[in-house]
C-alpha positions as CSV (number, residue, x, y, z in Angstrom):
1,X,-3.8,31.1,12.9
2,X,-4.2,27.9,10.9
3,X,-2.6,25.7,13.6
4,X,-4.8,27.3,16.3
5,X,-7.9,26.5,14.4
6,X,-6.6,23.1,13.5
7,X,-5.6,22.2,17.1
8,X,-9.0,23.4,18.5
9,X,-10.8,21.3,15.8
10,X,-8.6,18.2,16.6
11,X,-9.3,18.5,20.3
12,X,-13.1,18.7,19.5
13,X,-13.0,15.5,17.4
14,X,-10.5,13.7,19.7
15,X,-13.2,11.7,21.5
16,X,-14.5,10.5,18.1
17,X,-11.0,9.5,17.0
18,X,-10.5,7.5,20.2
19,X,-13.9,5.9,20.0
20,X,-13.0,4.9,16.4
21,X,-9.8,3.2,17.5
22,X,-11.7,1.4,20.2
23,X,-14.4,0.3,17.7
24,X,-11.7,-0.9,15.3
25,X,-10.0,-2.9,18.1
26,X,-13.1,-5.1,18.4
27,X,-12.3,-6.6,15.0
28,X,-8.6,-6.1,15.2
29,X,-7.3,-6.3,18.8
30,X,-3.9,-4.9,17.8
31,X,-5.5,-1.4,17.6
32,X,-5.5,-1.6,21.5
33,X,-1.8,-2.5,21.7
34,X,0.8,0.1,22.5
35,X,-1.9,2.7,23.0
36,X,0.6,5.1,24.6
37,X,2.5,5.4,21.3
38,X,-0.6,7.2,19.9
39,X,0.2,10.0,22.4
40,X,3.9,10.1,21.6
41,X,5.1,7.8,24.4
42,X,8.0,6.1,22.6
43,X,11.7,6.4,22.7
44,X,14.0,4.5,20.3
45,X,16.9,2.5,21.8
46,X,19.3,2.7,18.9
47,X,22.1,5.3,19.2
48,X,22.3,8.3,16.9
49,X,19.7,10.7,15.3
50,X,17.0,8.8,13.5
51,X,15.6,9.1,10.0
52,X,11.9,9.1,10.9
53,X,10.1,7.4,8.0
54,X,6.3,7.5,8.1
55,X,4.4,5.0,6.0
56,X,0.7,5.0,6.9
57,X,-0.1,1.4,6.1
58,X,0.9,-1.8,4.3
59,X,1.1,-0.4,0.8
60,X,3.3,2.5,1.8
61,X,5.5,0.2,3.9
62,X,6.0,-2.2,1.0
63,X,6.8,0.7,-1.4
64,X,9.3,2.2,1.1
65,X,11.0,-1.0,2.1
66,X,13.8,-1.1,-0.4
67,X,14.6,2.6,0.3
68,X,14.6,2.0,4.1
69,X,16.8,-1.1,3.7
70,X,19.3,1.0,1.6
71,X,19.4,3.8,4.2
72,X,19.9,1.3,7.0
73,X,22.8,-0.3,5.0
74,X,24.3,3.1,4.7
75,X,24.5,3.3,8.5
76,X,21.5,5.6,9.2
77,X,19.4,4.5,12.2
78,X,15.8,4.5,11.1
79,X,12.5,4.9,13.1
80,X,9.5,3.7,11.0
81,X,6.0,4.6,12.0
82,X,2.7,3.4,10.7
83,X,-0.9,4.3,11.5
84,X,-2.4,0.7,11.3
85,X,-1.6,-2.6,13.0
86,X,-1.2,-4.2,9.6
87,X,1.4,-1.6,8.6
88,X,3.3,-2.1,11.9
89,X,3.2,-5.9,11.4
90,X,4.6,-5.5,7.9
91,X,7.4,-3.4,9.1
92,X,8.3,-6.2,11.6
93,X,8.1,-8.8,8.9
94,X,10.3,-7.0,6.4
95,X,12.8,-5.2,8.6
96,X,12.7,-6.9,12.1
97,X,15.2,-5.4,14.5
98,X,17.0,-3.5,11.8
99,X,14.8,-0.5,12.6
100,X,12.8,1.0,15.5
101,X,9.1,0.8,14.9
102,X,6.0,2.2,16.5
103,X,2.6,3.7,15.8
104,X,2.7,7.3,14.6
105,X,1.5,9.7,17.3
106,X,-1.9,11.4,16.8
107,X,-1.5,14.8,15.4
108,X,-2.0,16.5,18.7
109,X,0.6,19.2,19.4
110,X,1.5,17.8,22.9
111,X,1.8,14.2,21.5
112,X,3.9,15.3,18.6
113,X,6.2,17.5,20.7
114,X,6.7,14.6,23.2
115,X,7.6,12.1,20.4
116,X,10.0,14.5,18.6
117,X,11.7,15.5,21.9
118,X,12.2,11.9,22.9
119,X,13.7,10.8,19.5
120,X,15.2,14.0,18.0
121,X,15.0,12.8,14.4
122,X,17.6,14.1,11.8
123,X,14.9,14.1,9.1
124,X,11.2,13.2,8.6
125,X,10.5,11.2,5.4
126,X,6.8,10.9,4.6
127,X,5.7,8.4,2.1
128,X,3.1,9.3,-0.6
129,X,0.4,11.6,0.8
130,X,0.5,11.3,4.6
131,X,0.6,15.0,5.6
132,X,0.0,16.1,9.2
133,X,0.1,19.8,10.1
134,X,1.5,19.5,13.6
135,X,4.1,16.9,12.7
136,X,5.3,19.0,9.9
137,X,5.3,22.3,12.0
138,X,7.0,20.8,15.0
139,X,9.7,19.2,12.8
140,X,10.3,22.5,11.1
141,X,10.5,24.2,14.5
142,X,13.1,21.7,15.7
143,X,15.2,22.0,12.6
144,X,14.3,18.5,11.3
145,X,14.5,18.3,7.5
146,X,11.2,17.3,5.9
147,X,11.0,15.1,2.8
148,X,8.0,13.7,0.9
149,X,8.9,10.7,-1.2
150,X,6.9,8.8,-3.8
151,X,4.5,11.8,-3.6
152,X,1.1,11.6,-5.1
153,X,-1.9,13.9,-4.9
154,X,-5.2,12.8,-6.3
155,X,-7.4,15.3,-8.2
156,X,-10.0,15.0,-5.4
157,X,-7.5,15.6,-2.6
158,X,-6.0,18.6,-4.4
159,X,-9.5,20.1,-4.8
160,X,-10.1,19.7,-1.1
161,X,-6.8,21.3,-0.2
162,X,-7.5,24.2,-2.6
163,X,-10.8,24.9,-0.8
164,X,-8.9,25.6,2.4
165,X,-5.6,26.8,0.9
166,X,-5.7,29.9,3.1
167,X,-5.2,27.4,6.0
168,X,-3.0,24.7,4.4
169,X,-0.6,26.6,2.1
170,X,1.9,27.2,5.0
171,X,2.0,23.4,5.6
172,X,3.1,22.7,2.0
173,X,5.6,25.5,2.1
174,X,7.4,23.8,5.1
175,X,8.3,20.7,3.0
176,X,12.0,20.9,2.3
177,X,12.1,18.6,-0.6
178,X,9.4,16.6,-2.4
179,X,10.0,13.7,-4.8
180,X,6.8,12.9,-6.8
181,X,5.7,10.2,-9.1
182,X,4.6,12.1,-12.2
183,X,4.3,15.6,-13.8
184,X,0.6,15.6,-12.9
185,X,1.4,15.1,-9.2
186,X,4.2,17.7,-9.4
187,X,1.8,20.3,-10.8
188,X,-0.8,19.6,-8.1
189,X,1.8,20.0,-5.2
190,X,3.2,23.2,-6.7
191,X,-0.3,24.6,-7.0
192,X,-0.8,23.9,-3.2
193,X,2.3,25.7,-2.1
194,X,5.4,23.4,-2.5
195,X,8.2,25.6,-4.0
196,X,9.1,24.7,-7.6
197,X,12.8,24.5,-6.8
198,X,12.1,22.0,-4.0
199,X,10.2,19.4,-6.0
200,X,11.5,16.7,-8.4
201,X,9.9,13.9,-10.4
202,X,11.6,10.8,-9.1
203,X,9.1,8.2,-10.3
204,X,7.2,5.6,-8.4
205,X,9.0,3.4,-5.9
206,X,6.5,0.6,-6.4
207,X,8.2,-0.1,-9.8
208,X,11.3,-1.0,-7.9
209,X,9.9,-3.4,-5.3
210,X,11.8,-6.7,-5.7
211,X,10.0,-9.9,-6.7
212,X,10.2,-12.7,-4.1
213,X,13.0,-15.1,-5.0
214,X,11.3,-17.8,-7.1
215,X,13.7,-20.3,-5.7
216,X,12.9,-19.3,-2.1
217,X,11.2,-21.7,0.3
218,X,8.1,-19.5,0.4
219,X,7.4,-19.5,-3.3
220,X,8.3,-23.2,-3.6
221,X,5.9,-24.1,-0.8
222,X,3.1,-22.0,-2.3
223,X,3.6,-23.7,-5.7
224,X,3.6,-27.1,-4.1
225,X,0.4,-26.3,-2.2
226,X,-1.4,-25.1,-5.3
227,X,-0.1,-27.9,-7.6
228,X,-0.7,-27.8,-11.4
229,X,-4.1,-26.2,-11.5
230,X,-4.7,-22.9,-13.3
231,X,-5.0,-20.1,-10.8
232,X,-7.1,-17.0,-10.5
233,X,-5.9,-14.7,-7.7
234,X,-8.2,-12.1,-6.0
235,X,-5.7,-9.7,-4.4
236,X,-6.5,-7.1,-1.7
237,X,-10.2,-7.5,-2.1
238,X,-12.8,-5.4,-0.1
239,X,-16.4,-5.8,0.9
240,X,-18.6,-5.9,-2.1
241,X,-15.8,-7.3,-4.3
242,X,-15.6,-10.8,-3.0
243,X,-19.2,-11.6,-3.9
244,X,-18.6,-10.4,-7.5
245,X,-15.4,-12.4,-7.8
246,X,-17.0,-15.5,-6.3
247,X,-19.9,-15.4,-8.7
248,X,-17.7,-14.7,-11.7
249,X,-15.4,-17.6,-10.6
250,X,-18.4,-20.0,-10.4
251,X,-19.4,-19.1,-14.0
252,X,-15.9,-19.5,-15.4
253,X,-15.6,-22.8,-13.6
254,X,-18.5,-24.1,-15.7
255,X,-16.1,-23.9,-18.7
256,X,-12.8,-24.4,-16.9
257,X,-13.6,-26.9,-14.1
258,X,-10.1,-27.3,-12.8
259,X,-9.6,-23.5,-12.1
260,X,-8.5,-22.7,-8.5
261,X,-9.3,-19.3,-6.9
262,X,-6.9,-17.9,-4.4
263,X,-8.6,-15.2,-2.4
264,X,-6.5,-12.7,-0.4
265,X,-8.7,-10.1,1.3
266,X,-7.2,-6.7,2.2
267,X,-8.3,-6.8,5.8
268,X,-8.1,-10.1,7.7
269,X,-10.6,-9.0,10.3
270,X,-13.3,-9.7,7.7
271,X,-12.4,-13.4,7.4
272,X,-15.5,-14.6,9.2
273,X,-17.7,-12.6,6.9
274,X,-15.9,-13.9,3.8
275,X,-16.1,-17.5,4.9
276,X,-19.9,-17.0,5.2
277,X,-20.0,-15.5,1.7
278,X,-18.1,-18.6,0.4
279,X,-20.6,-20.9,2.1
280,X,-23.5,-19.0,0.6
281,X,-21.9,-19.5,-2.9
282,X,-21.7,-23.2,-2.1
283,X,-18.0,-23.3,-2.7
284,X,-15.5,-25.4,-0.7
285,X,-12.6,-23.4,0.7
286,X,-9.2,-24.4,2.0
287,X,-7.9,-22.1,4.7
288,X,-4.1,-21.4,4.3
289,X,-3.3,-21.6,8.0
290,X,-5.1,-24.9,8.3
291,X,-4.0,-26.5,5.0
292,X,-0.9,-28.5,4.0
293,X,-2.3,-29.7,0.6
294,X,-5.0,-28.5,-1.8
295,X,-7.2,-31.4,-2.8
296,X,-9.3,-31.7,-6.0
297,X,-12.5,-31.0,-4.0
298,X,-11.2,-27.6,-2.8
299,X,-12.6,-24.8,-5.0
300,X,-10.5,-22.0,-3.5
301,X,-7.7,-21.2,-1.1
302,X,-8.5,-18.4,1.4
303,X,-5.4,-16.5,2.5
304,X,-5.6,-15.7,6.3
305,X,-2.0,-14.6,6.8
306,X,-0.2,-11.3,6.4
307,X,2.7,-10.8,4.1
308,X,2.3,-13.9,1.8
309,X,0.5,-12.3,-1.1
310,X,3.6,-11.7,-3.2
311,X,4.5,-15.5,-3.1
312,X,1.0,-16.4,-4.3
313,X,1.2,-14.0,-7.2
314,X,4.0,-16.3,-8.4
315,X,1.4,-19.1,-8.6
316,X,-1.3,-17.3,-10.6
317,X,-1.9,-16.8,-14.3
318,X,-4.5,-14.1,-13.8
319,X,-4.9,-11.6,-10.9
320,X,-7.9,-9.4,-10.1
321,X,-6.5,-6.4,-8.0
322,X,-9.0,-5.1,-5.5
323,X,-10.2,-1.7,-4.3
324,X,-11.2,-1.1,-7.9
325,X,-14.7,-2.6,-8.2
326,X,-15.8,-0.5,-5.3
327,X,-15.0,3.3,-5.0
328,X,-11.7,3.0,-3.1
329,X,-9.3,4.0,-5.8
330,X,-7.5,0.7,-6.5
331,X,-4.5,-1.0,-5.1
332,X,-1.0,-1.7,-6.4
333,X,-1.1,-3.7,-9.6
334,X,2.7,-3.9,-10.0
335,X,3.2,-6.9,-7.7
336,X,1.1,-9.0,-10.0
337,X,2.8,-7.6,-13.1
338,X,6.2,-8.3,-11.7
339,X,5.2,-11.9,-11.0
340,X,4.1,-12.4,-14.6
341,X,0.3,-12.3,-14.0
342,X,-2.2,-10.8,-16.5
343,X,-3.9,-8.2,-14.4
344,X,-7.6,-7.2,-14.3
345,X,-9.0,-4.2,-12.4
346,X,-12.3,-2.4,-12.0
347,X,-13.2,1.2,-13.0
348,X,-12.1,2.8,-9.7
349,X,-8.4,3.4,-10.1
350,X,-8.0,7.1,-8.9
351,X,-5.2,6.2,-6.4
352,X,-3.0,4.8,-9.3
353,X,-4.4,7.0,-12.1
354,X,-1.2,7.5,-14.0
355,X,-0.1,3.9,-13.7
356,X,-3.5,2.6,-14.7
357,X,-3.7,5.0,-17.7
358,X,-0.3,3.9,-19.0
359,X,-1.1,0.2,-18.6
360,X,-4.5,0.4,-20.2
361,X,-3.3,2.6,-23.1
362,X,-0.5,0.1,-23.9
363,X,-2.7,-3.0,-23.7
364,X,-0.9,-4.1,-20.5
365,X,-3.9,-4.7,-18.3
366,X,-7.7,-5.2,-18.5
367,X,-10.2,-2.7,-17.1
368,X,-13.8,-4.0,-16.5
369,X,-16.9,-2.2,-15.4
370,X,-19.0,-4.8,-13.7
371,X,-19.3,-8.5,-12.7
372,X,-20.3,-9.7,-16.2
373,X,-17.3,-8.0,-17.8
374,X,-15.1,-9.4,-15.0
375,X,-16.4,-13.0,-15.7
376,X,-15.9,-12.6,-19.4
377,X,-12.4,-11.2,-19.1
378,X,-11.2,-13.9,-16.7
379,X,-12.4,-16.6,-19.1
380,X,-10.9,-14.8,-22.2
381,X,-7.5,-14.4,-20.7
382,X,-7.3,-18.0,-19.3
383,X,-8.7,-19.5,-22.5
384,X,-6.5,-17.5,-24.9
385,X,-2.8,-18.0,-24.2
386,X,-1.7,-15.4,-26.8
387,X,-3.9,-12.7,-25.2
388,X,-2.4,-13.5,-21.8
389,X,1.1,-13.4,-23.2
390,X,0.5,-10.1,-24.9
391,X,-0.8,-8.6,-21.7
392,X,2.2,-9.9,-19.7
393,X,4.7,-8.8,-22.3
394,X,3.3,-5.3,-22.6
395,X,3.2,-4.9,-18.8
396,X,6.8,-6.1,-18.5
397,X,8.0,-3.5,-20.9
398,X,6.3,-0.7,-18.9
399,X,7.8,-2.1,-15.7
400,X,11.3,-2.0,-17.2
401,X,10.9,1.5,-18.7
402,X,9.7,3.0,-15.4
403,X,12.4,1.5,-13.1
404,X,14.9,3.8,-11.4
405,X,12.8,5.6,-8.8
406,X,14.6,4.0,-5.9
407,X,18.0,5.3,-7.1
408,X,16.6,8.8,-7.7
409,X,14.8,9.0,-4.4
410,X,17.8,7.8,-2.4
411,X,20.1,10.2,-4.2
412,X,17.6,13.1,-3.5
413,X,17.5,12.3,0.3
414,X,21.3,11.8,0.6
415,X,22.1,15.0,-1.3
416,X,19.8,17.1,0.9
417,X,20.8,15.4,4.2
418,X,24.4,16.5,3.6
419,X,23.5,20.2,3.1
């Protein structure tokens, strides 16, 4: 009954879904590419039955990358899907021809059946919270083992699922094995229908993402570009955050005139809007793709390339991590921590609630509520070396104590694949 209601509902909203993809393609043309893949028209060329790994976008792709690489090295052919052009591009950058890659099919029964019949996966491995009823049901029907890895379930999402549990409980029951980040997430998944004997706390894969080699060409080039100036990095920023960060930066610059801002927006299709904001703030930007050297008159460096943020973390002393000053739940702070940055975030950290709580409780990050607090905290950290070292040291301790999720997750998958 649930799938009948769901499929009828999906068919009703399908025109809206397609219009949304077309609308997004105006700002990001790659949404128009490989459109047939959205309807299941894809067949991998590598021999053997695939491990189908679904990572919805960039953050999930980066988190799953070490796991995918290990599975490939063990001889498993992998097919990696993403829902966004940015996610698909990141798969290409990180894994190239080592894996098959395409857009995930829309959760239409006919599209999902076509995709599964064409590729006959050995297992479906979903990353974090990307749960689609038809994909899960069709995999179960075809005998495809279903894993959820790095699982997390926010309080708000759990509340929504509970409201329609009479419809969704069967979907959660079909998951063969679930590796989750914390006890809190485990309890939420169990309450939604995942069997207790099929769920394990494996930790957060993001703690095991490797830092870029500091001797690599990319890091050396980034450091040469930036030079000796102190650096504030604005990472994965969203609309509404850049203006706060730019204003805070201008104020701090009155006391620390040599400070350089590196601004890395989450979505590159907003670059024109951000350049306009920078102009309104009367700041002089250097654009990464057009710049070979930062000169003293450059106030900031605007990142307009995908996949280079980790290298620029290695150049910064302080990093503001975005999606947190606007109600989007916050992005991954661990890349900055791993690179030795003191990290600042805003109050909206629901997507990383357990990590944020542990870091804040142990004095390993700074949480601010508004632009004035952001400005003050940036200055305090840059002006007080001991404060900065204390933040970085406490964060490093947490990073070390939470490592091991990659090993546990890989072991979980291999154990259940062999059954």
